[in-house]
N, C-alpha and C positions, 0 to 999 in steps of 0.2 A: 776130099779124102775123108774116109771114115775109118777110125781106129777103134777097135773093140766091138762090144755088143751093147746096144742101147738098153737092153733089159737088165744089164748089170752096170757096166761103166764103159763109156765111149767118148771119144773126142771127135767132133766133126769140124773140119776146117777146109776152106776153099780159098786158094791164093787169088788175089786180085792185083796183078802186076801193074795195071794201069792206074790204080787208085793211090799208090804210095809214092813216098819220097825214097831217095837212094839209101837211106840209113836204117830201114827196117822192113819187115814183112807185113804187108797189108793183106788181111784175109777176113773172110766171114768165119766166125767161130762159135761153137756151142758145145756144151758138155751134156751128155745124156747119162743120167744116173737112175737106175732102176725104173726106167720109163718116164722120169721127169726130165724136162729140158731146162737147162740153165744157160742164158746168154741169148743175144740177138743175132741170129744167123743171117738176117736179111741185109745188114749193113756192114760194109768193110771197115775195119779198124786195125790199128797196129796190134799184132798178137805177141810181140816180143815179151811184154810183161807177163801175160798169163802163162805162156809157155815156160818162161824161166821160173815162175812160182811153182808150177806143177812139177818141173824138173827138180827144183830144190826140195820139195816134199818127197818125191819118189827116190831121191838119192841120199836122203838123211841116213846117218849112221846110228842115230839114237832114236828110240821110239818117240813118237809125237804124243807125249803124255806128261801130265803134271800130277803130283801126289794129291793136289786139291780135288781131283776128279775121282779118287779111289772109291768113295762111298756114294757117288752120284749116278743116277740113271741119265739117259740122254737129255731129258728135259732139264734136269738139274745142272748138267754141264752147259747146256745152252744158256740157261738163266745166269749162271756164274760168269760165263764169258761175255754175254751181251751186256750185263751190268758193268763188268770191269773195263770193257773196251769202249762201248758206244753210249751208254746212258749218262746223262747229266745228273750229278748228285752232289752231295755236300762233302765229299772226300777232299782232304787237303791236296794241293797241287802235287806235292812230292809223292803221295800215294797213288794218284792218278798216273803219274809218269812211271812209277815202279810197276803198277799193274799193266800198263800199256806195253812195257818192255817184256814183262813176264809172259803175257798172254797173246802178244802179236803173232807168234808162230802158228796159232790155231785159226787165224783168219783164213777163210776160204772164199775166193772169188771177189769179196768186197774190196773195192778200189784197185782191182787188178787191171782194169781196162774198161773202156766205154761199153763194150758188148755185155758187160756184167752189171751195168748201172741199175738194171731193173731187178736185180737179186737183192732181197733184204738181207738181214743178218744171217750169215752162213759160216759154219765152223767145221774144222776137221780135226779129229783126234785119232790116235792109234792105240786102242786098249790092248791089243795082242797082235794076232796075225791078220787083222783087218784094219781098214781105214773106215772110221765112222764119220759120215757126213751128216751134220745136224743143221736144220734150218727151220724157219717159220714161213709157211707159204702165204700167198696173197689173201687167203681167207682167215689167217691168224692161227692155223693149225700147225703145231710143231711136228716135224717129221725127222726121221732118222733112218739112214740106210747104211748097211755095212757092205763094203766092197773088199773082197779078198786082196791082201797086200800084193800077191803075185800078179793078179789081174790089173790092179791099179798101176803097178810099176811097169809091166809090159806094155800097156796102152800108152802111158806117158812117154816111155822111151821110144816107142815107134813114132809117136807124134813129134817128139823132139828131133828124131833123126830126119823126118820129113821137113821139119822147120829148118834145121841146120843146112840141109841140102838146098832148100828153097832160098835161104839167105845167101849161101855161097853162089848159087846161080844168079840170083837177083843182083848181087854185088859184082858180078862179072868175074867170078873166080879170082878175086884179089887176095884170097887166103886170109881175109879178115874174119876172125872168130868172134862170136858174141862176147861182150864184156863179162858175162856171168859164167861162161864155160870154164 
């Protein structure tokens, strides 16, 4: 299934019923953002985590923004988040824990599932009516793409509905809803 437009924002997912266990949906999955592909579409993995994270972002009631970003461009936001979450430095443990809690909502794709293991540091923020996805590519170049909020939300909700129906069908219509719904 392909949800959205790869030149803006799309989710590609193909169910692999033979690959999985009865507790989740195994699929091949990739995100397409402004022509860039994120994720390994060639191997099946559980997609419960990535779908639930995308759904969490799309259904937030508050903007995905922190006042620390106010005067920063995309590179500045990337550097702040990358340093606060991923880099090893001499901050005391309590500050590392505080920063991790504060900035964790901006993590995008990292540790969401095996299909995104090849993605380096990647973050998502919402400065206004767009979702800004910021990452460093394989060659070390920092990139930033704005996806209109309505496009992001409609694509995620369509993929989520497909996922929920696939899960219901895969579980034999036992009316088991995902834990995160």
